[in-house]
C-alpha positions, -999 to 999 in steps of 0.1 A, spaced: 842 -598 453 866 -589 419 846 -617 401 810 -603 411 819 -567 396 834 -582 367 800 -600 361 779 -575 370 789 -543 353 786 -559 318 752 -571 329 740 -534 341 757 -521 309 732 -543 291 700 -532 311 710 -496 304 713 -502 270 684 -519 268 662 -493 286 676 -463 263 663 -486 231 631 -488 246 630 -449 253 640 -445 221 615 -462 206 588 -450 225 598 -417 218 597 -425 184 561 -440 183 552 -411 202 562 -385 174 550 -405 150 513 -409 167 520 -365 168 530 -363 132 494 -384 125 473 -355 139 450 -336 112 458 -300 118 432 -288 91 406 -263 98 372 -277 100 344 -259 81 306 -264 74 293 -259 34 261 -258 15 262 -266 -19 242 -239 -36 211 -237 -61 198 -210 -81 162 -199 -76 140 -178 -93 131 -148 -69 104 -124 -68 114 -88 -54 94 -73 -26 93 -36 -25 86 -18 13 80 15 16 58 39 43 32 62 45 3 79 60 -34 68 58 -55 95 43 -89 99 33 -100 95 -3 -119 131 1 -126 151 27 -156 178 24 -165 207 46 -204 207 48 -222 241 46 -256 253 49 -271 259 16 -303 278 30 -306 301 60 -326 290 89 -327 281 127 -311 245 127 -340 224 148 -326 187 150 -291 169 141 -283 131 137 -272 111 169 -239 103 152 -234 137 139 -205 143 165 -168 149 164 -157 106 159 -194 99 148 -197 75 116 -230 83 97 -238 64 63 -242 76 29 -278 92 27 -281 96 65 -302 128 77 -269 152 93 -294 177 106 -327 199 96 -331 236 90 -363 249 100 -384 245 66 -421 264 73 -407 294 50 -395 270 23 -425 250 21 -446 279 18 -422 294 -11 -431 258 -28 -467 262 -26 -465 298 -39 -443 284 -70 -466 260 -74 -495 282 -76 -479 307 -106 -470 273 -122 -506 265 -122 -518 301 -132 -494 309 -161 -502 270 -171 -543 285 -176 -529 315 -192 -507 296 -219 -541 275 -221 -564 305 -231 -535 322 -253 -536 292 -270 -574 288 -272 -581 327 -289 -549 316 -314 -569 286 -326 -600 306 -333 -581 331 -346 -562 307 -370 -595 295 -379 -609 328 -387 -577 336 -408 -585 310 -435 -615 328 -445 -595 361 -447 -569 375 -473 -531 365 -467 -520 404 -468 -545 406 -432 -531 384 -414 -502 388 -394 -485 372 -361 -500 394 -342 -537 386 -356 -525 352 -351 -519 359 -316 -484 343 -316 -468 367 -294 -491 365 -270 -487 323 -270 -452 330 -267 -454 351 -239 -474 329 -222 -451 299 -227 -425 320 -207 -444 325 -182 -452 289 -180 -414 283 -181 -404 309 -155 -429 297 -130 -417 262 -133 -381 275 -126 -394 293 -95 -411 258 -88 -376 240 -93 -358 266 -69 -383 262 -42 -379 227 -43 -345 228 -43 -346 251 -13 -368 228 5 -347 200 -1 -318 219 13 -336 222 50 -326 183 51 -287 179 48 -276 143 42 -245 126 43 -228 126 7 -209 93 16 -200 70 42 -182 95 65 -165 100 99 -176 136 113 -144 150 123 -161 185 134 -192 201 141 -200 236 142 -237 238 147 -261 229 176 -299 231 179 -313 266 182 -285 280 160 -294 301 132 -275 295 102 -268 317 68 -260 306 34 -227 293 34 -218 292 69 -196 260 79 -215 231 97 -193 205 98 -161 186 84 -166 148 69 -138 121 57 -148 97 32 -148 62 47 -160 41 20 -123 43 6 -85 54 17 -57 63 3 -17 59 13 7 80 -8 44 63 -4 77 70 -19 97 47 -38 135 49 -33 160 47 -64 172 17 -56 140 2 -58 128 18 -88 145 -7 -115 128 -37 -100 89 -22 -104 71 -42 -124 62 -26 -159 20 -23 -150 17 -11 -111 -17 -1 -121 -39 -26 -99 -12 -47 -85 -22 -56 -50 -1 -48 -20 -3 -54 19 -9 -25 42 7 -31 80 6 -11 114 33 -17 132 30 -17 172 10 -36 201 -17 -44 182 -3 -48 145 -33 -43 115 -27 -60 80 -53 -48 57 -51 -57 15 -50 -26 -12 -46 -21 -47 -20 4 -63 -41 31 -84 -17 50 -100 18 70 -99 16 108 -89 36 115 -118 62 137 -105 94 131 -87 95 150 -51 121 178 -56 133 172 -18 136 135 -19 142 130 -57 116 101 -56 90 92 -73 53 88 -54 25 59 -59 -8 58 -42 -27 24 -29 -59 26 -22 -80 8 8 -116 -2 6 -134 4 34 -108 11 58 -133 11 88 -144 -21 83 -183 -9 81 -190 -33 57 -167 -63 66 -151 -77 99 -118 -64 88 -102 -43 119 -108 -5 114 -75 11 98 -76 47 111 -71 79 92 -33 93 101 -19 59 111 12 51 101 19 20 78 42 -5 58 34 -9 26 47 -41 4 40 -53 -29 56 -78 -52 82 -64 -81 99 -79 -107 112 -116 -105 148 -122 -108 159 -155 -125 186 -179 -116 199 -160 -87 217 -173 -54 202 -163 -22 231 -156 6 235 -143 40 248 -115 42 276 -121 71 292 -144 41 294 -117 14 326 -92 22 333 -68 -4 315 -86 -32 334 -117 -24 325 -149 -9 346 -184 0 337 -215 -16 353 -253 -17 369 -268 -49 367 -307 -55 401 -311 -33 388 -294 -3 405 -264 -6 391 -229 -2 384 -203 -35 375 -169 -34 349 -161 -58 341 -125 -68 303 -121 -67 272 -95 -84 251 -84 -56 218 -71 -76 198 -67 -46 196 -67 -9 168 -80 11 164 -81 53 198 -99 60 204 -117 27 221 -107 -6 207 -117 -41 236 -128 -62 234 -128 -104 269 -142 -112 298 -153 -99 283 -185 -91 272 -214 -103 251 -244 -98 266 -267 -73 294 -247 -64 298 -251 -23 296 -217 -4 315 -222 30 294 -213 60 317 -211 87 354 -196 78 388 -203 96 405 -175 116 428 -167 87 410 -181 53 434 -182 23 435 -193 -12 438 -230 -16 437 -236 23 428 -271 27 402 -280 52 378 -306 63 344 -307 58 322 -319 90 285 -308 75 276 -307 41 235 -291 36 223 -300 2 205 -273 -19 170 -272 -18 155 -276 -52 121 -279 -45 109 -245 -49 122 -221 -70 103 -191 -66 104 -171 -35 
């Protein structure tokens, strides 16, 4: 029995030592394996390339008529008829007869003026004939006996004056007769109508109010931060006019002028854009109604060699980039303009710089990272 224990004890010690050695080696391998795990944060980056970017300037304004006219009666009389479209909301064309005033008295006045003119002309012919006879007789008379009165010059001048007076009366009579037919001065939207058939109108009485629909205008302000991006020449620049809502309408316009003053309340300048045929009478364009609130946009100056970066990647004019050693570097940049959800940057970055798109939880200068996705710069288009 003692012999067995003498043999078993060394054997047990040997087995235990081997087990301990195996455990130590396994532990060492596990520690070595754990030491090889990459703990660097992973990021996505994008290689930057500058672009030439044309600024878009946006503002808002109300569509207004180019001109608005109050139609008034120029002669007195009874209204005998009016155009079927001569109602509020009706559209009439240039030259359409809006309403008629009873014209019997004015026809008679014209006939009377015509007869007076004929009579005045006949008197002139008679006086001119007498003057011709006197001139022939005066040839055989001493010059001191020949006077203007003898030659009937005053009588001829008086007859000529009567002719001119009769012509003036005829012209007035014709004008009054023409004014019994009141016509549209332009393609117009009827806003109000204040007369009806059988109504007696006096001279100067308001009959209706019309809005010109041959052209419309939108007056819109330019904010101070947009002023530096206005093109040198604005007149004639194309502009896009858009209504917002369920049924959006887009029309083209042209910038016509600057109002030339700075608004005292807002300290902004105001521009005017004109839209031809706003109600689409001469085209298939959708009607852009007066009073609509619209967005106006047009192209400003072009910024050369700028970088367009999402706003959420810029913090206090700083962005994170990656150097050649895969280490993060913070750059200070200059934001020249904000558009939508992007910033336009003109300094602080260079072509080929790698912009970090996904930041680690606690980014630091010199932090080494792993790039998991790198977008290449888009160089096909240089202008946006």
